[in-house]
C-alpha positions as CSV (number, residue, x, y, z in Angstrom):
1,M,-72.6,-90.2,-65.8
2,K,-76.3,-91.1,-66.3
3,K,-75.3,-94.9,-66.3
4,F,-73.8,-94.2,-62.7
5,Y,-76.9,-92.3,-61.8
6,E,-79.2,-95.2,-63.1
7,H,-77.1,-98.0,-61.4
8,T,-77.2,-96.0,-58.2
9,T,-80.9,-95.8,-58.0
10,K,-81.0,-99.6,-59.0
11,L,-78.8,-100.2,-55.8
12,T,-80.7,-98.1,-53.7
13,K,-84.0,-99.7,-54.6
14,K,-82.4,-103.4,-54.1
15,I,-81.5,-102.3,-50.7
16,Q,-84.9,-100.7,-49.6
17,R,-86.7,-104.1,-51.1
18,E,-84.3,-106.2,-49.1
19,L,-84.1,-104.2,-45.6
20,G,-87.5,-102.0,-45.9
21,A,-87.9,-98.6,-44.5
22,G,-87.5,-97.6,-40.9
23,F,-83.6,-98.3,-40.7
24,K,-81.2,-95.5,-39.4
25,E,-79.1,-93.8,-42.2
26,N,-75.7,-95.4,-41.1
27,V,-77.5,-98.9,-41.7
28,L,-78.6,-97.7,-45.1
29,Q,-75.2,-96.0,-45.8
30,A,-73.5,-99.3,-44.9
31,A,-75.5,-101.4,-47.2
32,L,-75.0,-98.9,-50.1
33,A,-71.2,-99.1,-49.3
34,V,-71.5,-102.9,-49.8
35,E,-73.3,-102.4,-52.8
36,F,-70.4,-100.0,-54.2
37,I,-68.0,-102.7,-53.3
38,H,-69.8,-105.4,-55.2
39,A,-70.1,-103.2,-58.2
40,K,-66.4,-102.3,-58.1
41,I,-67.3,-98.6,-57.6
42,A,-64.3,-96.9,-55.9
43,Y,-65.6,-94.4,-53.0
44,E,-64.5,-92.7,-49.8
45,K,-67.1,-92.6,-47.0
46,E,-67.6,-89.6,-44.8
47,L,-65.4,-87.4,-46.5
48,A,-64.4,-84.0,-44.8
49,L,-65.0,-80.9,-47.0
50,D,-63.5,-77.5,-46.3
51,V,-66.0,-74.8,-46.0
52,L,-64.3,-71.9,-47.6
53,Y,-64.8,-67.8,-47.0
54,K,-63.0,-65.7,-49.3
55,K,-60.9,-68.6,-50.3
56,H,-60.0,-69.2,-46.9
57,P,-61.1,-72.5,-45.0
58,V,-63.4,-71.4,-41.9
59,G,-64.5,-75.1,-41.0
60,Y,-65.6,-78.5,-42.4
61,I,-68.6,-80.5,-43.2
62,I,-68.8,-84.4,-43.6
63,A,-70.4,-85.6,-46.9
64,D,-71.6,-89.3,-46.8
65,F,-69.8,-90.4,-49.9
66,Y,-67.4,-89.3,-52.3
67,I,-67.2,-91.0,-55.6
68,P,-63.9,-90.2,-57.6
69,K,-63.9,-90.3,-61.4
70,Q,-63.2,-93.5,-62.9
71,T,-64.1,-95.8,-65.6
72,N,-66.8,-97.9,-63.8
73,F,-70.3,-96.9,-65.1
74,G,-69.0,-94.1,-66.9
75,I,-68.1,-91.8,-63.9
76,S,-66.5,-89.0,-65.9
77,E,-66.2,-86.5,-62.8
78,D,-66.1,-86.7,-59.1
79,I,-69.4,-86.5,-57.4
80,I,-70.6,-86.4,-53.9
81,I,-73.7,-88.6,-52.5
82,E,-75.6,-87.5,-49.7
83,T,-78.3,-89.9,-48.0
84,K,-81.1,-88.9,-46.1
85,Q,-84.0,-90.9,-44.5
86,A,-86.9,-88.6,-44.4
87,T,-90.5,-88.2,-46.0
88,L,-89.7,-87.2,-49.5
89,E,-91.2,-83.8,-48.5
90,D,-88.4,-82.9,-46.4
91,K,-86.2,-81.5,-49.3
92,A,-85.4,-77.9,-48.5
93,E,-83.1,-78.5,-45.7
94,Y,-81.2,-81.1,-47.7
95,L,-80.5,-79.1,-50.8
96,S,-78.9,-76.6,-48.6
97,Q,-76.6,-79.2,-47.3
98,L,-75.8,-80.2,-51.1
99,K,-75.3,-76.2,-51.8
100,I,-72.8,-76.1,-49.0
101,Y,-71.0,-79.3,-50.1
102,L,-70.6,-78.2,-53.7
103,K,-69.5,-74.8,-52.5
104,S,-66.7,-76.3,-50.3
105,R,-63.2,-77.9,-51.0
106,V,-61.8,-81.4,-51.0
107,K,-58.5,-80.3,-49.4
108,H,-56.9,-83.6,-49.1
109,L,-57.5,-84.9,-52.5
110,G,-56.3,-81.7,-54.1
111,K,-59.6,-80.7,-55.4
112,E,-60.9,-77.1,-55.2
113,Q,-64.5,-77.9,-55.8
114,I,-66.7,-80.8,-57.2
115,S,-69.7,-79.7,-59.4
116,K,-72.3,-82.3,-58.9
117,A,-73.7,-84.0,-55.7
118,M,-76.5,-86.7,-55.7
119,L,-79.4,-86.8,-52.9
120,I,-80.7,-90.2,-52.1
121,Q,-83.8,-89.9,-50.0
122,W,-84.8,-93.3,-48.3
123,D,-88.5,-93.3,-47.3
124,K,-88.9,-93.3,-43.6
125,K,-91.8,-95.7,-43.1
126,D,-93.2,-98.3,-45.1
127,H,-96.5,-98.1,-47.2
128,L,-98.8,-100.9,-46.9
129,A,-100.9,-102.7,-49.5
130,E,-103.3,-105.2,-48.2
131,D,-105.0,-107.7,-50.0
132,H,-107.2,-110.8,-49.0
133,N,-104.5,-112.8,-47.2
134,S,-101.5,-110.9,-47.1
135,I,-99.8,-107.1,-46.5
136,T,-97.2,-106.0,-48.7
137,F,-94.6,-103.4,-47.6
138,T,-93.3,-101.0,-49.9
139,A,-91.2,-97.7,-49.5
140,D,-90.1,-94.8,-52.0
141,I,-86.9,-93.6,-52.8
142,K,-85.8,-90.4,-54.8
143,V,-82.5,-90.0,-56.3
144,D,-81.7,-86.6,-57.8
145,V,-78.3,-85.3,-59.1
146,W,-77.7,-81.5,-58.6
147,E,-75.1,-79.1,-59.9
148,L,-74.2,-75.6,-58.6
149,Q,-73.9,-72.8,-61.2
150,K,-73.7,-69.4,-60.2
151,N,-74.9,-70.0,-56.7
152,K,-77.9,-71.6,-57.9
153,L,-78.6,-75.6,-57.7
154,H,-80.0,-77.2,-61.0
155,K,-81.8,-80.6,-61.0
156,I,-79.9,-82.2,-63.9
157,W,-81.2,-85.8,-63.3
158,S,-84.2,-87.5,-61.4
159,S,-84.9,-91.1,-60.6
160,D,-88.4,-89.8,-61.4
161,K,-87.8,-89.5,-65.1
162,D,-87.0,-93.5,-65.3
163,D,-89.9,-94.7,-63.3
């Protein structure tokens, strides 16, 4: 799975370099979908997940991407991807959302639960680096992979480790 995590991080950084910060999430998600197609990574976009209470569906939520188990990039199990355009400090709300995804069920795919979710945080604003004759725009991206164990989220991989 690490190969997939690293490759997805490279794709998000490529998108950020080419587009820059400030685009709406749907534009960034569409660009990521294009990159998944080019990389031959099977995915489903905007997947509905059943919210369960005592094993009964009581509603649903929509995940940005669902990546099924596949041989490409060593994807050995299904994973949910949530993308957010935010300052990198706005994490608590997004982690709560990941926890809900991991407690939910992918009914139409015959999956009871998915154990891992990736959070991609695109920086909202460019950072400026100015020298004598030019200004360079940069933006941060953070990619973390989380796993739900006994009602607690555990970070199992982070792009911070690879930078």
